C-alpha positions, 0 to 999 in steps of 0.5 A, a space after each residue: 489776217 495776214 495769213 489771208 493776205 499771203 493767199 491772195 498774193 500767191 494768187 496774184 504771183 502764180 495765177 495758172 498755177 493749180 489752187 483746187 481739184 476735184 477728182 471724178 469718177 472717170 479718172 480725170 480732175 476738175 481743175 481751178 487755178 489761182 486766178 479762177 479762185 482769186 476771182 471766185 472770191 472777188 465775185 463772192 465778196 461783192 455779193 455779201 456785200 449787197 446781203 442785208 443782215 439782222 440790225 447792226 451786227 455782221 454778216 453771219 452767213 450758214 456755210 452749207 456745203 460739201 468738201 470742195 471748191 465751193 467750200 474754199 470759195 465761200 469760206 475766203 471770200 466770208 472771211 475777206 468780207 468781214 462775215 461771221 462764218 458758221 461751217 454746219 456739218 452735213 451729218 448733222 442731225 436736224 435739231 444741231 443744225 437748226 440750232 446752228 443757224 438760228 441767227 444767221 442772216 443767209 446760208 451759202 450752199 452748193 446743191 448738197 447743201 441745199 437738199 439738207 437745209 430743205 430735209 432740216 427745216 422740213 418740219 420746222 417752225 421757222 422758216 428756212 434762211 434766205 440762200 445763196 447758190 455757190 455755182 464756180 462754174 456759172 461765175 463771169 470771167 475774171 476781171 482782169 488785173 483783178 487785185 486782192 481785197 482790202 481785209 478786215 481787222 484781225 481781232 473780230 471774230 470770223 467764224 464760230 465752230 461747232 464740237 460736240 458738248 455734253 448735250 446734244 446740242 453742239 457748244 459754239 467756239 468764237 475764233 478770231 482772225 487774229 487767232 488764225 494769224 498766231 496758229 498759222 504762223 507758228 505751224 508754218 516755222 513748225 513744218 519744212 516749206 514745200 510740205 503741202 504740195 499737195 494735200 487730199 482732204 478726206 474728213 469735213 471741212 466744217 473742222 477746224 483742223 482740216 480748215 487750218 491744214 488742208 485749205 490755210 496750209 496748203 494755199 500757204 505753201 502754193 499748194 493743190 487742194 484736192 477733193 475726193 469725188 463728189 459722190 464718195 462719202 468723207 470719213 466722219 458721214 455715213 457710208 465713209 470707209 477707210 478701205 474707199 479712202 485707200 483706193 483714192 491715195 494713189 491718184 491723189 498723190 499727196 504729199 500731206 494729208 491730217 488723218 484720223 485715227 481709223 485712217 492711221 490704223 487702215 494704214 497700218 493694215 495695208 502695210 502689213 499685207 505686203 510686209 516685205 514690199 520694197 519701201 519705194 514700191 510701198 508708198 507708190 502703192 499708197 500714196 503714188 510717189 515714191 516718197 511717204 506723204 507728210 502725215 499728221 494725225 490728231 483727235 483721239 489717241 492712237 496706240 504707240 505701238 500702231 505709230 512705231 509699226 508704221 514707221 518700221 514700214 517707213 511712214 512716219 505719222 506725226 501725232 499732234 493735239 489741239 482743240 478748238 478754244 485754241 483756234 485748233 492745234 496746240 502742240 505737235 510732232 514735226 520731222 525736226 521735233 519728234 518724240 515718239 509717244 508725245 503729241 509733240 512740244 507746244 507751237 511758239 506761241 502757246 505757253 502750257 502748264 499743268 495743275 496741282 491734280 495733272 490738268 493741262 492749262 495752256 495761254 497763248 495768243 490764239 485762244 478764243 473769244 468765248 463761247 456762243 453758247 453755254 455747255 456744262 463742258 466748256 473750258 474755263 479761261 481764269 483770271 490769269 488767261 489761262 484755258 483749263 482744257 480738261 485734258 490730264 497731261 506730262 510735260 517731259 524734261 524736253 518740253 513734249 507733252 504727252 496726253 493721258 485723257 479727259 479729266 472728267 472721263 477718268 475712272 476711279 474703280 470701286 478699288 480706288 485705282 485711277 484709270 484713263 480709259 482713252 490710252 486703255 482703248 487705243 491700246 486694244 484698238 491696236 487688235 486689227 479686229 477692234 475698230 473701236 474700244 469705249 471703256 467703263 469702270 467707275 465704281 465698279 469692281 471690274 472693267 467694261 467696254 463695248 468694242 466695235 469689230 470690223 466688217 467681217 470679224 466673227 465675234 466669238 473669236 474677237 472676244 477671244 482675242 480680246 480676252 487673251 490681248 488684255 492678260 498678255 499685254 495689260 495689267 490687271 488694273 487695266 484690263 477688261 473683264 467684261 467684254 461687250 462686242 457690237 459688229 460696224 455698222 454705219 447706223 451705229 456709228 451715226 447714233 453712238 459716235 460723233 461726226 469726229 469719230 468721238 464716242 457718246 460715252 453715256 448712250 454707249 452705256 445706256 446702250 449696254 444696260 438696255 441689251 446685254 440681257 436681250 437677243 442682240 449683237 451685243 454679247 458679253 463674257 
């Protein structure tokens, strides 16, 4: 893994440069230098070499920690030691976590990870795996003259990333070290050097895209990975709030971030609060510097009008597209390779084409090594090596991609009209009062949708605003006629949306049908 060797070389060349930083509640920060990072990684490589494993397979280790320096040290040590890493989201249910951990040899944990393991295994029929606690401040001092470790062959599987499938148990995507080599090399050619001087991580590192951008791209760029205070929930966790993240942005002074759509929308709301503000003052208020951060987004569509309005405020957001089966990024807009309304051009090592029915097919050197478990939503790699993504797309004459939504989610109404729900949903989410929109209408005479309302929004007013927006901005085919609204609560998101913010469409449809004739916060017009 050449990229990992490059990170360790940076640690040797700039030993006193900060690599990791955790903000504290009192306004201070705990920093770890590159020498401390390399020393901690070397220590844990040695510890992993002493661990017992089941059978002859490589050591398989669950990584169960909060976002923070411990996660980064454990990750780099596991990669360098040739282990197979299984990152486990702390927000997972007991059933999901037990499924991920059923074949691991041990778990690396921090205090919060140890608590979650105890909760997950409290009623389990099998014992909890052995655990090793990571405490960076308790490690022995780094050995003087420490050299970077010899790395394993890159073709081996280095991670199993679990993503949502059609069942309650997530599917495991097996990532190759050589695939990450190709991916990171292409990304670094696409993004100008120096953009990742300071990266603020606001979503769980169990997500592969956050590992790639927050940790690997930042450390490869000689930058510093910055973490929120430990007590602040991340976006995608219970209690996670874009409002809270916005408060910490100027303190962190990030030069780069990868944002979920909810954070993009929150930035626009913050810009609208002072529309006549000088651009430098706006950047200082939002990002703590005179320049806007390099902001990427993906995971779900963002309405083009939102991105355009942010650009007019002097804050460009570069939309991209990817999936774990390609080790994350497939295509990406960047300052020197940008087209509004698209998810960018494919990375240099990725080839793309469309099937006869418009499905995006990709072929690349960063494709995964297969699935650790089967799921009906699994992507197929055909005999010619093309991955069938399940996404409907368009490739324009300049090679830029537009993604319209999931093939399996395509709505065909009773009148035979085709509607891609994701783009209609993104249009409705341009309303300030709408946090989420989930569209239905397959085989029906009219479209229905559930709208999750922003806190403090009056339901009757919101239903009227949604109805009027449809009349003014959408075609008759795309317009929602049956409007259901529900207030935004952490409990609702935990039940009806995935960790990455994607709707659990079947569960939400059941919710609508169960409660629409009863007294419930869910209303209809």
